[in-house]
N, C-alpha and C positions, 0 to 999 in steps of 0.2 A: 647608603644604598639599601640596607636592610629595613630602614624606616619606610621604604616604598615597596619593596618586594614581598615582605611578609604579609602586610595587609592586602596586597594585591592577590597573593596566593590564597589567603583565607577567604577573601571575597569571591574568588573564582570557585573555590570548593563549596562555599555556601550556595552559590548559584547552581552548581551541579546537584547539590542536595535538594534544593527547591524544585529543580527540573525533574528529578527522580520522583519526588513526592507528588508532583503534578501528574506524572505518568501513572503512578499507582492509584491516584484518586479519580482521574478523569477518563482515561482512555484505555480500558483493558483490551488486550488482543491486538494492539496496534502493530503493524508489521515491522516498523523500524524503531525498536525500543531505545537504541543508542542516541537517537535524535534528541530526546528530552534532556539527558544530562549534558550533552554537548551544547545545546541551545542555552541551558542554564549556566554553563561555564562561560560562554561568550557574553551572556547578559550580565553575569557578575563582573567580568572585566570591564565591559562598557559602563556599567553602573559605577564602578570605582573611578573611572576616568571622569564621568560626569560629576561625581561627588568631589573629586579633587579640583575640578574647575569651579564648582560652587564654593568650595572653601576658599579658593584664591580670590574670587570676586566678591562674595557676600559674607563669608565666614559662617557657612552652614554648620549646624550642630551634628554631632556624630550619629545620633539616632536616625538621621535621614538616610544613611548608607544602606542599612538592611531594607528599608522601605523602598528605595530605588531598585534594589536587586529583585525583590519580590514582585514589584509592579512590572518590571521589564519582563521577567519570566512569564508572568500571567498574560501580559499583552502579546508577547512573541509566540507563546504556545496556545493562547486562547483566541481572541478575536482576530489578531493579525497573523496567526500561525498557519501551518499547513491545514488544508481542508480535510475534515474527517470524512471518511467514506464508510458507508454502511456495508454490512456483509453482503457479498454478491455483486458489489459495484466496484471492486478493486481493479478488475481488468476490463479493458474495452472488448466488446464482442464483435470485432470486425475483421 
């Protein structure tokens, strides 16, 4: 059981770290700063599941796991993430 839980926790923590670094480098002043580490944590967990499936089917190498996590955090917070709003456009004027 520890062979599964410890790498899962480490991958989730790595995803949260990458999400936090993404926030610090890309979107200063964003209103929901907790969104970035939470999305990173979820991306780390999903990346671990994808990696385990790839190991079971194709025998994927270990270096693929951090790349999967970084790629997912970048995709979920970048192109497929929440739309960024410029200053003054945060609230509707109606």
